[in-house]
N, C-alpha and C positions, 0 to 999 in steps of 0.2 A: 416054233417061235410064236406062230399064231395063236395057239392056244393059251400061252402064258398071257399074251396081251387080252385074249379074251377073258381070261380070268381075273386079270386085273381090272379090267373094265366092268366086270359084274359088281365089284364092291362099291359101296355108294362112296362118294367124294367126301362126305360128310364124316365119315368113321376113319379111325386110325389104328393100325395093328402095332401093338407094342407088347412084346414078349408074349405073343400067341394071343393076346386079348384084344378083344374089338373094342374101342373106346368111340364114345360120341363127342362131339365139339364141345358140348356142355362139360362133360367130363375134363376134357383136357383144358377147357378155360377153366373150370373150377380148380385143377390141379395147378396152373398157371398162378391163378389169383392167390392160392395158398401159398405158393412159394414167393411169391410178391409180397404178400402181407408177412411172412417170415422175414425177407429182406428189409421191409419197411420197418417191422419191430426192430430188428438188428442195428438198422440206420438210426431209430429214433434212440435207441439206447447209447449209441454211440454219440449222438448230438446233446445228450442229457450229460453224459460224461464230459464230453466238450464244455459245455456250458458250466458245468462244476469246476472244472480246471480254469475255466476263464474268471469265475467269480473269486476263487481262491487266490489267482494271481492279482485281480485287482484289488481285492482286500490287502494282500502282502505289500502291493505297491502305495496303498493309501496308508497303511501302518509304517511303512519306510518314509514316505514324504512327511507323515505326522512327526516322527522322530528327528528326522532332518531338520524340520522347521523348529521343533523344540530345541534340538541342540544350535540351530543358529540363533535362536532367540536367548538361549543361554550365554552365547559367546558374545553377542551384542551386548548383552547386560553386564557380562564381565569386563567386556572393553569399555562400556561406560563408568564402571565403577572404579577402573583403573585410571580413566582421564579425570575423574573427579578427584581421586587420590592424588594424582600427580598435579592437578589444577592447586589443591590445598596445600601441598609442600611447598609449589613455587610461591603461594601467597604468604607461607609463613616465613620462607627465607627472604622475600623481598620485603616483607613487614619487619623484620630484624635489621635488614640493610638500610632500608630507607623509611624509619619511623616517623617521619614528618610528613611524608608523602602517603603512608598507609593511614595516618589520621584523617587525611582528607579524601582518599580515594575509595571506592566502592572495591572490595575484593576481586570482582571478576574485572575491573579495570586495571586494579593492581596486576593482575596475572596476564593481562593482555598487552601491556605497556612494555616497550623495550627498555633494556638498562640505561641506554643514553639519555632518554627521555625523563625516566626516573631520576637520575643524576641531576639533571637541569632542574626538575621540581624541587628536588631535596635542597640543592643551594639556594633556590629563590625562597624555600619555607623555613630554611635554618634561620634560627635567631641571630641578629646582628651582634657581633661580639666586638665590645669597644675597646680599641688598643689605648695605652695610655696616651693621653692628649696633653698631658702637661697641665691640665686645668684641674685645680683642686677645689673641692667643695668648702667653703669657708666654715660650714657648720659641723663639718665632719671631725670627729674626734681625732685627737693626734695620735700618730702611730710611731710611738717611742719605742726602740730597739732595746731588748734587754741590756742592761750594764753588766760587764764582767764576764767570767768564765761560766759556762753552764755548768749547773750541779750535777754531779755523777751520782747516779742513783744507786743504792746496794741492792742486793738480790731480795732481801726481805722487804724493800720498799716496791721493788718491781712485782713482787709475789701479792703483796697486798693492793696495788693498783689493779693486777690482772682480777683479783677475787672482786674487787669493787666493780670494775666495767663489763667481766664477763663471767658470772658465776655459774652459768649453766656450763660453760667450756671447763672451767675447773672442775666441777663436779664430774664429768665425763673422764677428765685425766685421771682422778682419783679411782674411778670404778674400773679402769683399765689395769 
């Protein structure tokens, strides 16, 4: 055993025996640096691939956000158009129902007011109807009712009256 120890001690500490070869520390360090550089290159390739994936994912997310905002913008636009159409229909219906109020009010005010207020405004703006008060205008022409039985018209007289008052209507009847 002492001989083996003596043979081990005869080798310099700076050398390494691998596979029967003796290598120096510089050779071992060069091999280590070479292996480490290979690992660094592999790690750098992985980092670059990860960076490519991250940029692709961020672009995909940005495009999805743009699509989503465009769709939301379109939805908001359609909602606004629908609201405008509904308001226009409300104004048309209320204009027909409350003609005097529609003459006085702005369309947006007509759409915003409730029916009770519009009814009250319509009654206030309606022209006053004068009921028969029993007072006669002395300058008015006398209204004499026709005397006797009314004259029965014949079919020919009725046709002549119709041609005289509505010639276009008679023309459409003849063309059918």
